[in-house]
N, C-alpha and C positions, 0 to 999 in steps of 0.2 A: 661194334659196328657192322654192319651189313652190306655188301658191295657188290654192284653188278658191273660186268665189263662188256663193252661195244666194241666186238672185233676180234678176230681169232686168228689174222694173220702173221706174219714175223712179230710185229710189236707186241700184238695181244697175246701170243702164244709165248714169248721169251722173255719180254721187259717188264710184263704185269701179271699174268697170272702166276708165274713163279713166286712172285712177292707178296701177291693177295693171299694165296694158298698156305703162305707161311707165317701170316700175321697173326699175333697172339690176339686172344679176345674178339675176333673177328668171323665172319662168316662169308665165305664167295657164295654168293646167290645163284649167278647164272651170269651166261654170254649170249650175247643176242650175235647169231651168225645164221644166215639160211645156205651156207654152201654145205653139201652134202659133205664133202670132204674134210671142211672142218668140224664138223658136228663128230665124225667118227674120230679124229682127234683128241677133242675134247672128252670125247666118252673113254678112252682109253688113260689118256693122260690125267684127268680129273673125273673119274667115274661117278663122284656124287654131285658134279654140278652139271645142271639142265642147261639146255639149248633153248633159246627163246626166238620167236620170230620178229620182234618190234621191240623198242623201248617201251612202248606202254603196257605191255605184257611183263615186262622185267620189274616196271614200277607196282604193278598190281601186287608180284610177288613179296614185295616190302623191301627197298633199300634205302640207305642212308645217303649213299654217295653212287654216282655213276661215273665210269671211266670209259672214256671216248678213245678206242686206238684203230683209226682206219684212215685209207689215204686223205692227204689234207684237201684234195678238190672236196670231196661231200662231207668233210669231219664239221666245217662250223654250224652246218644245219642240224646234224646229231648234237652238236652241243646245244644247241638253240631248243633242241627239241626236249633236252634232259633240263634245261633253266624253266620251260615251261611246263614242264611237269613237278616242279617246286623242289627238285632233290639235289644237292651239293653236286657239283661237277668238276671232275678233272678230266682236260683236254690232254692228248698226248701233244707233243711239239712237232713240227712248229705249230706255234700257235694259230697261226693264221696267215691267208695270202698277202697280206698287207694291213696297213697299220689301220685303216678305215673298217676294214672287217673284224679285227680286235676290237677296237674301241666299241662297235655295234655289239660284240658278244657280251664286254663287260657292263655295257651300259644294260642291255637287256637283264642281265644278272642282279646287277643293283636294283632294278625296278621290280623285279620278282622277289628279293631279299633273299637270293641264293648265293650260298658260298661258290666260287669260281676259281680253280686254281689251275697251272700247268705243271706237266711232268717233265721238269728239268733234272732228270735222274743226275747228269754228270757234274753237279753240285756235289755229288758225295764219292765221286771216284777217288781212289788211293793218292794219285798223283796231284789231284786237284786240292784235296785236303793237305798234303803235305807243303805245297805251293802256300798256300793260305796260313798255315801255322809259320812256316818262315817267315813271311812277310809281315804279320801281325805280333809275331816275336823280336823283330826288328833284327833279325840274324843277317839279312842282306843289305840294311843299310837303305837309304832312300833309295826305291826302286825306279829305274828310267826308261826300261824296255822291257815290254813283255812278250814274248814269243810262244803260240800255241798253234799246233797245227793236229790235223787226222789226215794222215796220208797212205796209203797203201797202193798195193799192183792187184787189182782186182778187177780186170776190165769186164768181166761176165755180169759185173755189178752195177753197171754203168746206172745211173739215177733215171727210172722209166716214169719219173714224176709224180710218184707215190707222196715224195716229202716237197716237191716243188723246185728241183733241182739242188744240187749238194749246197749252195748258197744258203739257201732257205732253209734246207735239213741239217747238215752238219753245222753252217754259219749260227744256227740257233744256240747249238750248245758252247761255241766257242764265244760268240758275244755276249752271252748270259754270264759267262765266267769272268770275262773283261769289265763288264759293268760290275760284277758283284765286287770285285777285288779295288779297281780303281775310278769306280763312279762315271758321271754322264760325259758322253762325248761331244765333242764340240766341231768335230771335221771327220769326213770318211773320204778315203780314197780306194777303189776296188779294181780286179782284174778278174774276169771270168774267163774260163777253158771252155771250150766247144769244140769235140772230136772231129763233127762234120758240119760243113756249112747249112745253116737253115735248122739246125737242131735245136729243140724245143726248150729243152733243159740244159742246164749247164753240168758240166762232171768236175769241175774243180775252180777254186777260187783263191784270190789273195787279198786282203784288206788290210790298210793302216789305218789305225783310230788313233786320234789325237784326244786324248781324255781333258777334261779341265783341270786336273789336279796335276796335269803337266806329263804324265806319263804318257808313252806311245805303244800301243798294242799292235803286233804284226801277226794276223790271223790268216792260216790256210789250210785247205783241205782238196783232195783230190782220191779218185779211185785209179789212177793211171801213172803212181809214182811209184817208179823199182827202187828207188832210194830213200826212204823216208826219213824226215829231218828228225830231231828230238821233239818229243810229245810237248814238253815244256823247256823253254830257256828263259831263266829269270835274271836279269841284269841289275845288279844294286851297286851302291858305293861301297859295301862291305864283302861283295862277292856275286857271285853267280851260280845257281842253281840249274841243273840239267836233268832230265830223263826222259829215258825212251821205250818206246813200246806202247801198250795201251792197259788201261786198268783191265785186270782180269774177271770183273764181274760179267763182261759180255761173254766170254769164253765159258765161263762157268753155268750160264743159264743155257748156253747153246748145248752143253754137255749134259743138260738133263738136271743139273745140281741146282739148289736153292738153299735160303738162308737155313731151314728147317732141317733140311739133309745135312748140312754141312757145321751147323751150330756155328764156335768160335774160331771154327777154321774157314768162315764165310768172310770175303774181302781181304784177306791176309796175303800180303805180296812177300814172296821168298826172297831171300837177301841179293841173289843176282840181279833182281829187277829193279832193285833200289837206284835212287839218284844219286848226283854227286854234286857237293858243294866244292868250289874253285876258287883261290884267289891267289894271282902269283904261282909259287912254286906251291902250294897248299891244295892238296887235293883229298878229299874224305867223304866216305860214304853215307848217305841221310837216309836212316831207316823211313820206310814209307809209312803214313799213317793207314790204320785199317780202312778199306771203303765198305761203304754201307748204303747202300741204294735202297734199303728196305727202310732207311729212316724217312725217305720221303712218307711212304705210308704210317709210320709211327707217329710221325709229327702230323699228317693229316687227321689222324686219328684223334690225337690229342686236342687239335683245332676246334674239331666239329664237336666234340663231346664239352670243353671248355670255353667256346668261344673264343679261344685265343689265336694268335697269326696262323694264317696257313704256311706250310713248308715252301711255296712258291707264290707269292702275290701276281696275280693276273697283270696288273699293271708292270712288274718288271717284265712279264712277255711282250706287253706292248712298246716298253722302252726298247727291247730288241729288234722287235719289229718294224719299229722307226729306223733303227740303225741297217739292218738289212734293207730296208726300202731306199734308203741313202746309197747304200753301195750299190745296188741294182741301176737307179737312175744316175748317178756317177759313173759307170761304166758305158751306159747307153750315151751319154753326153760327152765322154771322155773328158770328165772335170772333177772337179774336188769337189763334195758337199759340203756346205756348214749348216749345223745343225742349232737351231734356237735352244735357249737353257729350258725352256717349256717342252721341247721335243723329247730332248736327252734325258730328261726325267720321265718321260712318259706321261705327262700331265696333258690334256687335250688343249692342243693352241689351235687359233686360226689364222695364224702365221705360216706362210709357207718356207720351205726350205729355200736359203739362198744358196746361188752358186756363186763359187769364187772361180 
């Protein structure tokens, strides 16, 4: 599989290039970036990968799939450019600024017969894979509440709008995971945090989602939290699972490590980072599943070669976007938003969200 990348900022450099370059039976064809500084970084970090000025030039070099990792504001136009060139496209998250934009990209991909996926890499976090295993095995019994958060104290990283604010950026991961575990959402309540009056983009959020399955998800994110809560706390009739901290794959990529350099060590969490199962006086460690962000690209490779399912269906990202739209609308109106079954499944509907 021949892969091209658009963008060599933080996302392209640390969350895509290390995985693409580690993928067996694949070639990292090139990167579209006009920045002199980023071209220099690319030459040092991937000396055999050339830089290109445009998507058209990269497509002419011969690619099977185009990965777009640029700030949200201009990303949909680049995704559309790739679609119109007739190559499979992977969009970074968040997929779109709103559901209408997401639906347009999906419609255009279908019209051109192009496979379109979204890079929801945190489906392959160690802690999330552990949560999913515990739920599917029945170890927690019937789950009633799912708590998921990404909180840190990093005021210098207040979102500058590249991801559309923390709700849109981090929220796209947390909502995607909740939908994957518990299915469609029928009701959304949200609170957004703004440090300064008139600030364009939020720097923190809280969402309460009521799933049609009966589970309640409490999701939150912040870059100004001095005391982060558990990454996950999942409460069921047979016990509760909780785990602190973040999956270690992000830290690994920032340190210059890759699945290729680490081999079997990649994604393995040492035992002090494992979570806990608790029920009454019983408290025991739960070994963490091995994290594997590289599975996204391995599954993408299989899908494009065999015509099978993509690692992340773009309609999943549309469903996530609709929940995020509802969260922002509800905050602005100080109301709870009710979603129709069509909207919560990510299927296009002419009905408007109703306000309770």
